[in-house]
N, C-alpha and C positions, 0 to 999 in steps of 0.2 A: 539194751532194753529187753525186758522179759517179753517173749513172743505173745503170751496170754494177755498181757496188758495192752498190746497193740490191737488185739482182736476184741477188746472190751470197749473200744472207742470212747474211753473216759467214763463209761457207765459203771456203777458199783453193783447193780442188780440187773437181772434179766428184764428186758422190756416186756410190756404186756403181750405183744404178739408172740414172743418166745414162750411165755407161760401158756397162752392159748393153744399153741401148737402141742405142747406136752399134755394139756388137759384133753384135747381132741384125740390124741393118740391113745391115751389111757382109756377114754370112754369107748373108742372103737375096739380096742383090744378086749375090754371087759364084755361088751355086747357080743362080739364074735365068739369069745370063749363060752359064754353062757348059752348062746344059740347052738353051738356045736355040741355042748353037753346035753342039749334038749331038756334043760331045766326051766323052771319059771323064771322070768327075768325079775331080778330083785335089785335092779340098779338103784332105785330110789333110796333104799336103806344103805347102800354102799357108797353113795355119791360123795359124802364128805370125806371119807377115807381115800377114795380114788383121787379126788381133787387135791387133797393135802399131799398125797404121795407124788402126784404129777408136778405140783409146784416145787416140792423138795428136789425132785429129779431135775427139773428145769434149772434150779439154782445151782445144783452140783455140776451139771454140764456147762452152765454159763461160766462157772469158776474155771473149768478146764478148757473150754473152747471159745469163750467169749460170745460174740454175736453169731457165731456159727453153731451154737448149741442146737441140737435137734437135727442138724444137717450132717455133721461129721460124726462118724462112728469109729470106735477102736477096731483094729483088725480082729480082735477076739469076738466082737459083737457081730461081725459079718457072717 
């Protein structure tokens, strides 16, 4: 049996808590970057793009790591 299928626990898509994790990480990264650059925070105008990208990333990592998406990182990510 494919190892990734075992990690998906019968799910076809990431659970809402996995998607929330990625959205929270994306928001935190964006706010931290904008504060570090000392620019005006324009998160409101970027919100849809940031959320869409976070959901896409959550789905991609779910396909790769199953329920451990957002927890397991590739060696190159470290």
